[in-house]
C-alpha positions in Angstrom: 88.3 82.6 132.0 87.0 84.8 128.9 90.0 87.4 129.7 92.4 84.9 128.8 91.3 84.2 125.2 92.8 87.1 123.5 96.3 86.8 125.0 96.0 83.0 124.3 95.3 83.9 120.7 98.0 86.2 120.2 100.4 83.7 121.9 99.4 81.0 119.5 99.8 83.3 116.6 103.1 84.2 117.8 104.2 80.6 117.8 102.6 80.1 114.4 104.4 83.1 112.9 107.6 82.0 114.2 107.7 78.3 113.9 104.9 76.4 112.2 104.4 78.7 109.4 108.1 78.3 108.2 107.1 74.6 107.7 104.2 75.2 105.4 105.6 77.8 103.1 107.0 76.7 99.7 110.6 75.8 99.4 112.7 78.8 98.2 114.1 77.0 95.0 110.7 77.0 93.3 109.7 80.8 93.7 111.8 84.0 94.4 109.6 85.3 97.2 110.0 85.0 101.0 106.4 85.0 102.9 106.9 87.1 106.2 104.0 86.7 108.4 103.0 89.5 110.7 99.9 88.0 112.4 100.7 89.5 115.8 101.0 92.8 114.4 97.4 92.6 112.7 96.1 91.2 116.2 97.7 94.3 118.0 96.0 96.6 115.6 92.7 94.5 116.3 93.2 95.0 120.2 93.9 98.7 119.7 90.8 99.1 117.6 88.6 97.5 120.1 90.1 98.0 123.4 92.2 101.1 123.3 95.6 102.4 123.2 96.6 101.2 126.5 95.8 97.6 126.1 97.4 97.4 122.6 100.6 99.2 123.9 100.7 96.6 126.7 100.2 93.6 124.4 102.7 95.2 121.8 105.4 95.6 124.5 104.7 92.0 126.2 104.6 90.0 122.9 107.7 92.3 121.3 109.8 91.4 124.3 108.9 87.7 123.9 109.6 87.7 120.1 112.8 89.4 120.6 113.8 86.9 123.5 112.6 83.9 121.7 113.2 84.6 118.0 116.1 87.3 117.4 119.6 88.4 118.3 118.9 92.0 118.7 116.8 92.8 121.8 114.4 95.8 121.5 113.5 95.7 117.6 110.2 94.0 118.0 109.7 95.6 121.6 109.8 98.9 120.3 108.2 98.2 116.9 105.0 96.3 118.3 104.8 99.0 121.3 104.9 101.8 118.6 102.2 100.2 116.4 100.1 99.7 119.7 100.4 103.5 120.2 99.9 104.7 116.8 97.3 102.4 115.3 94.7 102.5 118.2 91.7 104.1 116.8 88.7 103.3 119.1 86.2 105.5 117.2 83.0 103.5 116.6 83.0 104.2 112.7 86.4 102.4 112.6 85.2 99.6 114.8 82.2 98.8 112.4 84.2 99.2 109.2 85.9 96.2 107.5 87.6 98.7 105.1 89.2 100.6 107.9 90.4 97.7 109.9 91.9 96.3 106.8 93.7 99.7 105.7 95.1 100.4 109.5 96.4 96.8 109.4 98.1 97.1 105.9 99.6 100.3 107.0 101.0 98.7 110.5 102.4 95.8 108.6 104.1 98.1 105.8 105.4 100.3 108.6 106.7 97.5 110.6 108.4 95.6 107.9 110.1 98.9 106.4 111.0 99.8 110.2 112.6 96.3 110.7 114.3 96.5 107.3 115.8 100.1 107.9 117.1 99.2 111.2 118.7 96.2 110.2 120.4 97.9 107.2 121.4 100.7 109.4 123.5 98.4 111.7 124.6 96.0 109.0 122.7 92.9 109.9 121.2 92.9 106.3 122.8 93.5 103.0 119.7 93.1 101.0 119.0 95.8 98.6 115.9 97.8 98.9 114.4 97.0 95.4 114.8 93.2 96.3 113.2 93.6 99.6 110.4 95.6 98.0 109.7 92.6 95.6 110.5 89.6 97.3 109.7 90.2 101.0 107.5 93.3 101.2 104.9 92.9 98.6 104.5 89.0 99.0 104.2 89.7 102.8 101.7 92.5 102.6 99.3 90.1 100.3 99.7 87.2 103.1 98.9 89.6 105.8 96.0 91.3 104.0 94.5 87.5 103.3 95.1 86.6 107.0 93.4 89.9 108.2 90.4 89.1 105.9 90.1 85.6 107.2 90.2 86.1 110.8 88.0 89.6 110.8 84.8 88.3 111.8 85.8 85.2 114.0 88.1 87.8 115.8 85.4 90.4 115.9 82.9 88.0 117.5 85.5 86.8 120.0 86.3 90.6 121.1 82.7 91.0 121.4 82.3 88.0 123.6 85.2 89.0 125.7 83.8 92.5 125.9 80.3 91.4 127.0 81.8 88.9 129.7 84.0 91.9 131.0 80.8 94.1 131.5 79.1 91.3 133.1 81.9 90.9 135.7 82.0 94.5 136.4 78.2 94.4 137.5 
């Protein structure tokens, strides 16, 4: 049963990111920022740090495909981006697994990479006409702060969940 905890959590975050979060954000006429949650990216980095590169790539590809099918018009953007993040940001060293600072740095770097990757790709194919400075100040920085706060809030609960899942997996192998 515990092997389904992590995929269920990532799926719930995917739903929150794409639907429920849009309902709780402030209206656009009060402030000039757009909060862009990247909760799935944060979890893919968590998975990569604790379970390894293969698991994070699988999660990245699977949830990137789901995200592309459900929320976007262009297939492959999230599939490739999440998979690439799962590959690049998977560091399974014990020093990184035990350090909150390294977790947060890797998560911020992953979110920053994905946001610029998506913006650059959409700008390249003409799906957005947002100037780079508006993107930086109105979407990138507020989104980075939001995802940093999310990563800080879920760090210890997710670390305990991952520890529990790992312990249960080692018990099943006996």
